[in-house]
N, C-alpha and C positions, 0 to 999 in steps of 0.2 A: 367804749366800746368790749363788753366780757371776752376772751378769749371761746371759754366753752357756751354751750349749749344743754338744756336741760329737756331730754327726750323722754315719751311714755314709752314703757316699753311691751307694755303691749298693744297699743298702737303700733307699733313698729312691725311688730309680730301678722298683726294682722293684714298690712299694707303687705309685708313681704307677700304673703299666702297670697293674696289679691293677684298680685302681677307673678304669679306661677312659678316665683324664685325658688328654691332652697337656701338655704345659711350660706354653701359652698359657693354658688353660683352669686348670691348678693357680693360675695365676699370678695367673689373673682371681680364681679365690675365694678366694688371700693379701690380694688388693689391693696385690700388689706387681709391677713390671714382669718380663719374661719372660728377659732376663738375665742376673738375682737370681737363678734356677729354675735355671738352668742354670748359672752356680759354683758352687750348690748343692751338683747332681749328677753332676760333672766332679771334686769334689775343693777346685776353689779358694777352698772357704771354708766350711771344717769347719763351725768355729764361728760359730753364728749368734745373734742377740739369743735373751731368755726368750720375749720375746713375740709376735717373729717363730715362734719352735719352736712354740707350746700356736697362732699359727693354723693351720702345718704338719699339728702332730697331728689335731687337726680337721677341713680338709679334704679330710685323704685318712682318716678316721674310722680311727684306730688310738692304743693306749697308747704313752707316749714309750719304752722301753725295744724295741718294734718297731722304733724310726726311729734309737736309737743302738744296737744289740746288734752286737757281732763279728761278721764272717763276712757271707757274703748269707742270704738268706732264708729258710729252710728250709721245703724244697719241700711238705710235708705240714700246712704252716698252715692252719689251719681260719679259716673269718669267722664266729666268734663274734659280729661284729654287726649279722654282715646277718640279717634275718630270712629261713627258708628259703622257694624258690620252687617250686610244684608245679605243673603242670599240669590244668587243670581242662576235660574235656569236656561239656559240654552242648548241646543241640541248640534252636538260636533259629530264628523265622521269619526271611525275610529282613529282614521289615522293621524287627523289630526288631533284628534288627545295620546296617541302617543306620542307624535312631536312633541305633543307639549314635555310630556315625561322627562323625551329624550332630552330637552336642552335643557331642565333644570339638573338633568345625572350631569351631564354634560360641565355647564356654570358652575354646581355646586349650592344653585337657589332651589327656592320650593316655588312647585306651581304654584301659587298665587303669588310671589311675587311678579312672575313673569303678568297671568292675568292682570294685573295692579298697574304693571306696567306700559300693557298691549297698546292701551288709547295712546301716550306719548309717544311710544315710538312705531306706532302706525301713524302720527301727526308725522313725524319729524321726514319718517319714507314719502309720504304723501305731496308737504309741502316742497321736498330736494327733485319730486319726480316732476314739480310743476315747473320751479326753478330751471330746472334741463329743457322743457318744453318750450320755457321763454327765451331762452339762450338761443338754441333753433332754431326758434321761429327767429330773430331777430336779425340772425346769422343767415339765414337763407332770405329774406327778402332783402338785405344791406346786397349779398350775392346775386343777384335777381338786379339791381337798383348797377350794380358793376357793370352787368354785363351790356347790358343796357346803355347806359354811358359811356364806354366804349367801342361801342360802333362807330364805325365812322360815317356820316353820312353819303356817299355813297352807295352804301349798302341797302338792301329793304331794312327794314323795319322789324327785329326778332319778334318771337311769338315771346311774352311774359308766360313772367309762373301764374297761374288762377286766384286772383287776388280774390275774391269771394270766398274761396278754403282758406288763404292766409284767413279771413277776417273771423270765417266760423274758427278756425285754433285762437285764434286770440279769444274770442267770446267764451269758448269751453276753457282756455286757465283764465278766468277772469271767476268764473262762473266757479271753480274745484271742480270740473268736468276730469277728472280722474284717468278714466278710459277713455275718453277724446267723443263719448257717443255723440255731443254736439254735432262732431265732423262727418261722423258717418250718417249718420241723421238727416245731411242737409248736401251732400255733395251733392254735385252734376249727375242727372241718369246716365249709364253706360262710363260714368269714371273707371279708369280704370288703375290698380291698383300691382305693386309689383310681384312677382311671379311667387305662389306659397302664400300669398295673403291670405291670414286664418282673422276673426273676428279675437278668437279665443290666446289664439298668440301673438296677436300680432297688435295687442291695442294699446297703448300708449303708456299706460302701468304695467302692465307684463311686461314691451320693453324693457321698461329702466329697473323693473325687478331681476330680471334675469343678469344683468349687468352688473347690477351691483352686486348680489351673491357670484358671482364670477369671481368679484374683484378679491372675493371674502376667504374664495374655498374651493379649492379645483375637486370635489366629490360631492358638493353639494347643487341639485338642479331644482330650478322651475322651468315648469312647460306650459303651462296656460290659466289663466284667470278672465273666464269668462264673465261678459258683466253679468250681474243680477245673482248666477252663483256665487259657488269659491273656490278659492284658487287650489293648486296640484302643486306638489314641491315635497321633497327629497329631503331632508337635512338630517344628521347626528348618524348618518349609516355605519360608524366606526362604534357610536354607544351601543347602539340596536345588534352589533357580530359580537361583542361581548356582554349580553345579557344571556346570548344563545352560544355561545362557545365558539365564536367564530361560523358557523354552521350558516352556506349561502341562502340556501332556500328556506331556514328558520328567520334570515336576517332580508329578504323579502316579502316572508308573512308581516310584520312587523311593519315596514315601510308602507305597505300596501293597507295596512290595516283589518288584516284578513285575521292575525292574532292581535287581541287588545291587551295591551301589559297591563289592564286593569285586572282580567279576569286570567293573568299566566298564574299557577301553581307555584310557589315558595319551593322550590325543588335546585336543585345543580344544573350547570347550564347545560350540559348534554339531556338532561330530560322536559327541563327544558326546551331546547329544543326537537326531540320530539314532538309534543303537545304546539311550537307551533307549526314546525312541518305536517301536522294533523287535522291541525283549523285550515288552512289554508287547499289543503288536498278538500273538507272538507264542504268549503264555502266554494270556493274557485274549479275542483276538481273537474266538474261535470262541463264548466265551460271549455277548461280546456280539451276536453275530449270534442266540441263541437268545433273548437277552432281547426282541431285538428283532420276532421273529416272533413271542413269547408279548405284547408287547403291542399290536404294529398288527396288528389282527383282517383288514386286507386281505390280510397272506398267511399267515393261518389254512386250511390244506387242511378243503377242506368234501367232500361226498358223491362220491362213485366217485373218491375220489382227485385231484378237478381243485379246481385254484386259482380261488380266489374273484377273480385279478384277472386268469383264462390272456385275457380277451376284450380282456384291452390288450398280450397278447404277452407274458407277462412269465411267467418261472421262478425262483420263491421260492429 
């Protein structure tokens, strides 16, 4: 076997261009100097060492004969090694879109990389939540059995746990029912939940995600996820604050989605903060005033349309 391989300089240059690489970038991927790449493409060194040729094929992600073939690169060459890309049109709220950008900023990855990994990451979270429920169900059943077995014969038999509800939970897990809807749809009429129970805040997936998030972050929060709707959470507040120079209200505007990052002007952090505050006031200002009216009884209209604060000369 020869120690060198003859390449087609014209094809090499065309393949590099198709990959969107400069000579400098290709040289960096191969760990050679840019002058070497330039000489290959100009035909000054048509034969290159076999080990360097292997690196070249790997860097360009092509088969060997594509670089060594005669003549120019065929125009109708198909990119067999490149996965097909397609456009996805999904409507998400501004807070979610902002979160996507903030995560990309925090971990120095692209938004596309996050979207591509999202199904895998959701699968991992979903399976772990189901496994946690299965462990708790087994522990609950074992505890109930232990209590029953511990009772001496001279005492009345204790009321057992609701076996029907436990069976619903088992069926829910087996059906990959992440929110436990099978349980809530089939519990006995008049069943009692813990005080403060709320379907959006207390369903099995929300409880799991809250606990998991608390394990990795002190600042991020997961509020609720109503079945059939979308989750409400806040992450990467530190990154949002950096965008607007630490301005608290502007940071809140980003996290709430009032200030959309993809619409934010390219400006200084202070100018971005000013724009974000204005967006917050534009979208939520009236709502804040309404909330104040409802909370402050002194601003509530009373009989005859007169204000309770009218004797102070104020108009709500």
